[in-house]
N, C-alpha and C positions, 0 to 999 in steps of 0.2 A: 530522360524525361524533361520536356520543356514546360516551365511553369510561367504563365502569363497572368499579371494582375491588371485588372481593368478599372478605370474610373468612368462612371456613366455620366456624361455631360452633354447637354444640348441634343439629345436624341441619338447619340452614337457612342460607341465604346472607344475610349482612348487608351492605348497601351502606355502605361507609365512605368512599369517595371517588368523586366524579362529576365528569367533565369534559364540558362541553357545547359545547366548541369545534367549529366546523365543519371545522377543520384535521385531516387524517388524521395521526395520530401513530404514529411507529415508534420503537423503542428498547428500553432495558433498564429493568426495574422492580425495585426492591428494597423490601421491606416488612417492618416490624417493629412489633408492637403488644403492649404489656404490659397485661393487663387484670385486673380483680378483680370479683367479684360481691358485691353487698350482700345477696343473698338475695331481694330484691324489686326490681322496677323494671328499668330498662335497665342494661346492663353499663357500667362506668366504664372508660375506656381511658386509660392513662398512658404517657408516653414514646412516642407514636406517631410513626413516621418513615416518610415516603414520598418516595422519590427517583425521578425520571423523567429519564433521560438521552435527550434527543431525538436521533434519528439520521435524521430525515426529510430526504431528499435527500442524505444523506452516505454512502450505500453505495458500495462500490467498483464503478466503471463499466467497468473494463477487462475485456477478454476474453483468455483464456490468460495470466492474471496470474502464474501459477506455472510457466509454461513446460512444461506437461505434454504439449503437442503441439508438433511431431511426436514420435512414439515414437523415442527414442534408445537403446533398450535393446540394440541391436546395434552401437552405436558413435555417436560424436558426429555430429550433423546440422547442416550450415551454417545460420546464421540463428537468430532467436529464436522462430520459428513464427508463423503468421498469427494475428491481424492486425498483429503487430509488423513494423516496417520496420528493417532493419539495414544498417550500412555498416562496411567493413573486417572485422576478424576476430571474428565472433560465432558461437558454436556452442551448440546445445542439447545438454546432457550428462546422462546418466542414471546413477543409483546402481546400476542393475541390470546395467550393463555392467562387467565386470572382476572385482569381488569374488567369492570371497575370494582369488583368485589375485593380483590387483593392483588398485590404485585409481587412478582417473583424475580424481576430483573429490571435494569434501567431501560429507557427508550433506546432502541438501536441507533447507531450513528447513521446508518442508511438501511432501507428495507425494514423488516420487522423482526429479524432474528439476530442473536449474538452468540458468541462462544463464551461459556461460563467455565471457570476453573476454580478448584478449591482443593484442600488437602495438602499433601506433600509432593512437591516436584511434579506438578501436573503439566504436561506439554502436548502441543500439537504441531506437526510440521508437514510441509509439502515440498517435494523435490521437482526440479526441472533440469532438462539436459543443458549442459554448459561445457565450455572449453577453456583451456588455459589462456590467460591474457585478457579475458573479457572483464569488463567492469559491470558490477551488479549493485542494485540498490533495493533494499527491503524496507517496508514500512507497515505500520498497523496503528490502529487507534485503541487505546486502553482506558478503562475506567474502574475506579473503586466506587461502588454504589453505597449510598447511605443506608440502604436496607440491610447491609451486612457489615460485620466488623472490618475496619480498615487495617488489615494486618499482613498484607502480602506485597512482595516485590515482583514486578513483571519484567521479564527480559524478552526483548524483540531481537532475535539473533539471526545472523547470516553465516552459513557454513559452506564449505566446498568439500566434496568427497570424490574419491577415485573409483575405478571400476571394481575394486574389492571392498567398497563401502568404508574405506579408511577416512577418518576425519583429517583432512590435510591442514586444517588450522591448528590442530593439536594432536598429532599422531599418538594414539594410545590414550588420549584424554578426551575431555568433553568441552573444552573451551571453544568459543566461537571465533571466527576471523574478525568479527566486529559485532557490537550489540548496542542497543539503546535501553536505558533503564527507566522503569516506572516505579517509584517508591512511595512510601506512606506519607511523604511530604506533599504529594500532589493533592489538589483539592478534590473532595469527593463529588460525585454526581456531575463530573465534567470529563468529557472525552478529550484525551491528550494524544497527539500524534507522536509516534516514535519512528525514527528513521536511522538507517545505518547503511554504509556502502563498503565494498571491498573488491579487490581484483583477484580473479581466480588464479591460483598458483599452478605450477607445472603438474600435470597428471590429472587435472580436474575433468570429471565427466558429469558431475551433478552439482547444481546450486540448491541450497536448502534455506528456507525461512522457517524459523521455529519460534513459537510463542510459548513462553515458559513461566509458570508461577513458582516462586520460591517463598515459603512462609518466613515471616519475620518473628523470631523467637521473643522479641522484646515487646510485642503487642498482643492484644487479646486474641483468643483462638476463634475458630469457626467463621472466618471471613472468606471472601471470594474475590475473583478478579474477572473482568469482562473484556472481551476483544471484539473488534469489528473492522471491516474494510481493510483487510491485509493486502499487500502488494509486493510483488517481486518482479523487477524489471531489469532487462539487460540494457545498460546505458551505452556501452561501446565495447568492441568495435562493431 
């Protein structure tokens, strides 16, 4: 695929960058060009800057990443919504239920809904097809809301599993290949982004992002943790 970048000057397009790679490029482009005219001949360009941040293969591959389904405007709905899988106490919660009379959750990071977790070892996960040697990055936004006790640790985890659903990060165990931690030291009422990356080991058929709540025994009971805008991306190859 040939990519041409044009600068529009004097009523015509002037080609100033050409990429003849066969690779399809995706990403963000920023361009700045300072120029002066000598009155004759071609324009002279000074301080030309061209940045291309490749995002090929790095888009978010999750479905329902912001927990906007199912519709929870009439009240909390059990689970994180398809195609997420959940265990223990997970609920999809909407900003449209309650206010202005009362509030049941924090404002969503985006959209109008969030994933709410409470109780003991509440988790939600989503799987994507993957292969050995691929680099993956998982992320999500977490918040401890002032409306509930701040007593939980959140784990944003990335796993790789084989065709027999064996956890290749910790065969026979539950440890992740990598994780990012949200703990009680984080400020309440503030969305905090968690991110972790890992390379898929031999035998991988599935990449998994998991959002997990782990109660902190040294803090008050009856708290909760909220999640929004999860992402799982294949970075390379």
